[in-house]
N, C-alpha and C positions, 0 to 999 in steps of 0.2 A: 504494501498499499505506499501511498505518496501523499505529499501535502505541500501547498504553495502558503508561503506567509507574506503577508505586506505589512512592513513597518513604517510608520509615519511620526514625525516630529509634530505633533499637533498644537494648534493654539490653544491654551488653557480655556479659554472662554468657549471654544467649540467643541469641547469634549463630550457634553452632555448631548448637544445636537447630533454628533457623529454617532454615538451609542444608539440613539433613537433610530436614526437612518440605517445602521447597520441591522438592527433587531427587526425593524419594519420592512424595509426595501430589499436590502441586499440579501440578508439569509432567505427569506422565501425564494428569491431568484436563483441563489445557488443551489438550495436544496432540490430544486426541480431539474437540475442537470443530470444527465446520465452519469451513473458512476460516483455521484458525491456521496459522502458518508459523514458529513456534517461539517460545522464551522465553529471557530471560537473566537473571542474577543479579549484580549488582555490590555488593561489601561493603568498608566501611572498618573494618578491627578495631579502630582506634583511637578513631575518633569515634563509632563505633556507626550511621552513616548506610547504609542498604541499598536498593538500589533494583533491583525486579524488572519487567522489561519483556515484555509479549506483544505479537508481531507477528501482522497480518492481512492477507489478500489484499485486502479491501476494507472500505470504511468499514461497510457493513451488517454483514458479519461480525463486525466489532468491536462495534458495537451489539448485535447479537443475543447476544453472550456476556455483556452486563452482569449479567443476572439470574443465570445459573449461576455466575459467578465472583464474585459479589457478597461471598461469604463469605471469598473470598481478601484482598479488599482490606483487611480488618481486620489482615491480617498477625499475628494473635495469637500466632504462635508466636515472634515476635520481641519480643513484649510492648511494642510503640511505638505511637503513633498515626501513621495512614497518611494521606498526600495522593496523590490520583489526578489524572494527566494524560493528555490524549489528543493524538496527533500524527499528522500526514502524514509518512510516510517520504520525503524528498526526493532523499536521495543514500545510498548505500552502496557501498564499493569494498574488496574483501579482496586483500590482496597472497598471503596463504596463511592457512590454518585456524590457529586458536590451539590450543595444547596447555596442559598442566597448568603453572600457575604464571604464566599471563598476567596482566597489569595493564593497567587503563585509566584514562585522563584522560578527565574529562567537563567541558566548557565550556559553560555557560547564558549565553544572549544575549538582547538585546532590540533590535528595529529597527523603524521605521515599517512599518507594515503594508503599503505600497505598494512598499516596497524589497525585500521577500522575494526576488523573482527575481533581482535583482541581488546579493544577499547568497549565494544558492545558487549562482549562476553564478560569483561570486568566489571562493568556495571550491574549486568543482570545477576550475577553469582555474588558480587561484592558490596556495591553501593545499595542497591534496591533493597535487599533484605534488611540492611540497616535503617534506611529511611522509612520502612514499613512500621519500624518499631516507635516511631517518634510520636508524639501526642499529636492527634488532629489530621493525621496523614491521610490524604483522598487517594492520590494516583501519582503516578510519574511516567514520563514518556522520554524517548530519545529519537530525535530526527538527525540524519546524517546525509551529506552531499560528497559521494566517494570522490567525485572528481576535483573538488577544491580542498579536500581535508578538512571541512568544516562539520560541527555537530553543534546539537543545541539539546539540552536536557531541560525539562520542566518538571517542578516538583510542586503539588499543588495540596494545599491544606484547609480544613475547614473554615478558617477565619484569619484575620490579621494577628490577633492574639496569639494563636497557634504557629502561624509563620514566624512570628517574633520569638517565641519560645523556641522555635527549632533551629534558630539561625546559628548558635554557635555549634551544635552538634552535627548540623549539615554541613557547615564549613569543615569540620574534622574528617567527616566522612569524605568529603570531595578531595581534600588534601591527599588522604590516603588513597584514593582511588587514581588521582591524576599522577602520583608518583610511580605507581604500580603499572599504568598503562601507558605513560609518557605523554599524555593529554596537556596542551597549554592553555589554561583559562584564559580567554580574551575579555570576558566581561560578564557581569552578574546584574541581574534587574529584579525587582520585585514589583508585582502588579495586581490590582484587583481582576478577578475573573469576572467581567461584565456580561459575558454571553458563552454559553456552554451546551452546544448542541451537536457534539460527536457522537458518531455510532460507531467508531472504529472498535473492531473486537480484541480481545486479549491477545498481546504478542509478547510472549516473554519465552 
């Protein structure tokens, strides 16, 4: 399975309007496309960084959607410039479904292209079981782009408070995992999960 993420640096005054537009206009349009298995939206109300991600059953379905959703890429409702990235969904695990008030931590990393399988397996058998033990843990996913060597892990928790409580332990888990697999951490961000309509099956 595959995913396309659109990241925009929104104007803070436009975030609420953008969330409404994605929920009421973009989501129904994307869900009606062949092969779509959902969409999510992460927002950082302080920095303005927003990430909309659509998930697809096959790479071809993702490619076929490019024309019809090209107008969404501009994310004009957020009044910011968009960057688009495409990924393979390498892993997804849910402890339970998210509810209102969920928050996510997103970790971007880089590794040698030949070490992706090692990094995926290292997270699956090492990092993920430890994350599952953290209070308020909902789910985790790993997306990879084998051509660029980039990857992104998303850890989702029941609430902002649970995310805060997990920060120190999650950082220790991340440090251990990156030392073992040779992944370089590029960035870490924390976001409100404003929209969660993903039907991606369990991939572990």
